[in-house]
N, C-alpha and C positions, 0 to 999 in steps of 0.2 A: 677311400673319399681324405682330401687333406681337411685338417683342423677348421679352417677358417670357412668352408663350407660348410662342416657343422654346425659353424659360432651360425651362422647365417641361416641355417635350415630351422635350428634349437630358436631364435628370435625373434625369427617366424610362425614358428610357432604358437610360440608364447605373445606375442602382440596379438595374434588373431583369434586366440583362445582365453586367455588372462591365464588362465594357471591350467599350469601341465604340470605329469609323471613323468618321474625316470622311464618306468615304460614304454607311454606314448614316444619317449624320444631315441629309445633304442630301437623301436618297431621303424620309428622315419626314417634313422640314417643307416642302424642297421652296424652300429657300435654297441660293445658293450657295455652292462650298469657300470661300471666301474670308471670307463673314461667317461660318459655322462653324465658322471658325478664330480671327476675334473672338471668338462667342461662347465657345469652352473656353479662351481667354488668361481674360477678365472673370470665367466661372465658378471660372476657377483662381482667379484673385487673389480673392476671395471664400469661398476654399478650401470651394466646396461639391463639388469633384472637383480629378481629377487629370489634368492635359495631360500626353498624351505623344506621344513621335514619332507621329503621324497616327490621331489619336484623343484620346479621354479613360479614364479608371477611376473607378472608384468609392474614394471614400475610406476604406471599410475594408477593401479590394483592398490598399492600402498594405501587409500585413501579414497574410501568409500564416500562420497557424496552423493553421486542420485540412485535413490531407492528402482530397484526392478521389479516389475510390477509380476504378482502372484502367477502369472501364467510360464513367463518367463523361468522362476526360478522352482517351478514345479517338475522342470527338462532336467532341472543341471544334482548329478551326484546322486543319484536314484537310488542305486545302490546301498551309496555310505548311509543314507539319509534311515534310509529301512532296518540297517544294523542302529543303528544310535535307536532310535524308536523302539526297537522288539528289545532294548537291554534295557527304556529306561521305565516304559512299559510292566518290566517285570520288577519294578521296583515299588507300586502301587498295590497296598495293600485294601481289604475292603472297610477299615474301617479311617480310612483315608480320607482326608476333606482338601482337596488338590486342584491347583488351580493352574488351566494348559493358558500359554500363552499364545496369542497368533500367529502365525509363520506354517510355512511346508512341513518342515522337520517337523514339528508339535503335530502339522495335521497326521504323518504317518503314523505320529505315537498311538490314537487314538485307531488305526486298526487292529496294533497288536496288544487290546485290551478287552481282558474276559469281559465279555456278556453277563454272567452271571457277577459280574463286582457289584459290593454292597457299598463301596466309596461313593461317595461325593464329588460330582464335578462342577467348577466356574472356568468361564471364559473368554475371552476377548475374543474371539473369532467366532465368524457369522458361519462361513461355511463349520468351521470345528464344534457349534454348537449342534446343528444340523447334526452331524455326523455320531456324535454322544449318543440324541434322542434319539436316533435310529436304531441303535446298541440296546437302546431300552435303560439305559445310563441315568443315576437323578442328574438332572445337569439343571444349571441357571446360569444367567450370561446377563453380562452386566448390560446397563445401558449405558447410553452416550452417542456421539458420533461417528458415522463407519469412515472412516479412510478409505477412499474407494481403490487405490496402488495398492495396497496388501491387504486390504477385506478387514483392519484391525479395530476394533470401537475402542474410542478415545476421548479425553475433554474430558472436562470439570465434572460431568456423569460419573464419569467412570473412576474417578480418582476417588469420590466419594464411595462410591460403590464399596472399592478395593478396603477403603479406611474400617471397613465393620467389619471387613475378617481375618482370622485368624489361619493359616493352611497349614496344615502337615508336611507341606509338599507342594512344591511349585515347579512348572518346567516350563522351561525360557527358549525364546530365541535373539538369536544377536549376529548382528553383520561384520564385525569386527572384533579381535582378540589381540591387547599386547600386555606386557608387562606394566609396561609403564601407563597406560591409558586404558586400563582395565577392558570394561564390556563398553560397546559402543555400540551406536545404530545412527543410521542420516536423520531422524526423523526428531524434533524437538517434543512432540505430541507421544509418539509412543517410546520415548525415551523415560517421562514422565507416569509412564503407565507401569512400562517393566521394573523399573525405581520403588515403585509402590507396593508392586509382587513382591520385591527381595525381600522389602521392609516387612513384609505380613506374612512368611513365610517360615518355618521354621527349618525343613528341608529347601534351599535352594540350591538350582540343576538346571545346567546352563548346555542345551543341546547345540553342537556344532560341529559341521563336515571338517577335514583340514583344513580348509580354501580359507576358514575364518581365521588362522592362527596369520598373525606378523600384518596383520588389515586393522585401519585406525577409521571411523566412522567420524561425525560429524559432534554427535554429542555421547558423555559416556552417561553408564546409567548404574556403574556397578564397579568398583574395584575386584581383581583378578580372583584377593585373597576369601570377597566376599561369600563366594558357591560351588561349588564342585563344578566338573566340568563331564558328559557325556561327550567323545570323539571316536571319529573311525580308524584313526592311526595318533599311534606317540606322537607328542608335539616335542620340540625341543630342550633341552636340559632347564632351561630359565622357567619355561614354562610348570615341571614338572615338581619345580622346588618353589612355585609360587603357590601352587592350590593344588586341592586334590582333584587328580583325574583320569579317570575309566577310560580305558582302550574294548570301543563292542567289537569284538572278534566274529 
């Protein structure tokens, strides 16, 4: 296959799927991993895509302006989210007072919590609260307005609730992470809740699969060094230098 033919296939895949990894592209083109990596570097230099650790993402996804609904998010990167969630759940101890943010990765965390846990949980996720209660875990749900697209509880009442708490640990979802812009999300009300969660937590943990790195959404809710990150793939060194990052294997 000619180089230009590979480029065309790679760009078509990236623009259709938004994010692709090297393994997918080697299967698609029949080229070796080293060839694909060279292709991605070349296409990145031509500003036709953005090379990320282990793959590439479409240029239009450098800015995450529109929020996807919960159903769409649930279908994406299931294995990666499960690895992250399992690692995160292992950090919860019996004496913890834990805040679990709304989101699809934080939702998976609940599946891995021990039913006999003596920890106390607070959440702003509607389905999160239901799942915690079904597991027999001591649970509080924030008051406020439900945002339909993410099923997150937001607004003034939620913020007032959070200001009364001091969490030992929090697990927070994110739409984008960059060294320059920190942790970002597209919605101003959800950003306010996430910011307040971080402010009132001792151990701050961001749960983010590899596709969130290099993305900037509309609203910042924290600087990158403000929290540690659990992810499924080791990101670029500039991220490793900026904060504590744990790779869930």
